[in-house]
N, C-alpha and C positions, 0 to 999 in steps of 0.2 A: 550349474549356471551355463547358458550356450554361450560358447564366445566364437567371434567373428574369426575369420582365416587370414585375413589381411593384415600388414603392417602398414601399408598404405591406401588410401581410400581409392585411388584411382587402380587397384589391384582386386578391389572387392568385386565378388559374384551377388548374383540374385539371392541366394542363400542368405549370405552374410547382411544383406540391406534387410532382409525379411526379419533376421533375429534383431536388428538393429532398432527394426519398427515396433518388434514385441517389448522391448528393453522400454523405449520411449512411451508406448501405450502404456505400460506400468508406472512408469514413472508420472505422467500425466494421470492417471486414477490416485496416486499417491498423494497429490497436490495439496486437495484441501488437509491431508493430515500434517503434511509438512509445515503450511501455513499457520496452522491452529498451534504447532508444537513451536514455531518461530515466534508466534506474540505471545505464547507463554512463558518463554525463556528470556524476553526483552527484560533486561535489568541494570543496563547502564546508565549513567547521569543519576548516580545517588545523591550528589547536589540538591537535586530537587526533592519536594516534599513528597514525591510520588515518584517511582520509577516509571520506566516506558511501558511497560506491562499495563500498570494502571492506569497513566496516563490514555495508551490506544483504548482501554477498555472505558473510561469515561469518556471519550469523544465520540465512540461510537454509541456509548448509550445515550449522550446528547443527541444526538444525530437520530437514533430510533424514537427518542421522546419528542423531537419535534416534529415528526411524520416525514422523515426523508425518506427517498426510496431506496430499494434493497440495494442497487449497485452504490449509492452515496454511504449508506452503513456501512457497507463491508470496507470501503475507500476508507472511510475515517476508523475504523479497525486495522488497517495495516498500512496506514499513511507513512508511519514511522518505523516500517520494518527493516528499513535498510540502515538505520541509524548506526549499529554497532559495528557495521563493515564500511560505511563510506558516510562518514558524519557531515562531509562538504557537498555530497550530493545523492544524499538517501533520499530527496523527493524524486529524483530521476531512478532511482531502484524500485520503490513505491509505484510509481507510474508505469515502469516497464513490466513489473508482474501484472498489474493490473490491464494493461493497454489492450490483448485479445480478447480479454471476458467484459469489458465493461463500453460504456457510450465514450465518445473522443470527449466531452464536457468533463468527466468523473476523471480521465486519465489527465487531461488539461489541468484541473484542480488540483491534483494532487502533484502533478508535476513542479508547477508553480506555488505550492504552500509555502516551501523555504523563502520564499522571496518574500511572498506576502505577509509572512509570520514574522518577518524581520522588523517590520513595522512596529511591533511592542518592544522592542530591545535593541535594534542596531543604534542606536542615538544614544544610548548608556557604554556603547564599547567606541563611539568614532565613526560608527557608520551612518550611511544614509537610509532612514526609517522609511522614506517614501522611494524606494527603489521599484515597488510594485506600481506606481503611476505611468511609470512606462506602458501598463497593460490598459490604460484607461479606458480606452475606444474597443478593448477586447470584448467579443461577446460575452463572455463568463468570466468577466472583472468581478462583477457583483457576486457571482455565484462564490468564486474563490476567496473573496473580502468576506462572506457570510460565515464558510466554513473556516475560515482562521479564525473569526471574530469570537463566533457563537459555540464551536465544538472543538476548536485545537488548541487557542490560547489562554482557555479559561481551565482546561482540563487538568489541572496539575494542583486540585484539592482533593486532600486525604479524606476530607469529612463528607464530599458528594457521593452519594449511593450509587455505585453504579452496576450493571447487569455482570454476572458470571460470564467467563468465555465461553462456555457452555451454552449460552443463551444465542450466541452468534452462530454456532456452528452449523444449524440448517442454512444460513445464508452464506456462508464460505461455501458449503458442498454443493450448493445450488448454483452459484455464480461459477465457482471453477471447475464444474463438472459438464458444464455446458458447452456445446461447440463452440471454438473461438471464431470471431468473427475478424474481416478485413480491418487491420487496426487503423486504416488510413479512415475508417467510417467514423 
């Protein structure tokens, strides 16, 4: 493996940064495989009737069967990918992974889904189930509410027949191998 010669970035040469560019390109090419492996490995929250892997596959299957577009289906698949590392801000991790590859609406839905999802349980834990209401006037409020109601909160059913992970691989590859866009758009 090629190695850069510097110990500080401000001492790097053109050659060093060409090495870094090649490593970065390889990492990007491997992204779909890494994401598929991460979804496949989701196994926390064993208190649920279904682990996060099954939950993610069910949510994506519901989106697929509901006629959602490719970006929303992939978002449903990876929306909880950060749960094992960051249970308090997992939604932001999922949104951060998606942001360069999907439209802003999809990123916003994933980023806010934790707040919207709390509608179904916060009141049982002494919290405010209506936290999502602060977004009531946001143009994507209804889409996020739908994402949670029809694909996320209902996807803990071990008897619901979901598609296998391999069924989503072409969409994951399509979305995460296309050129990134300006995340502000």
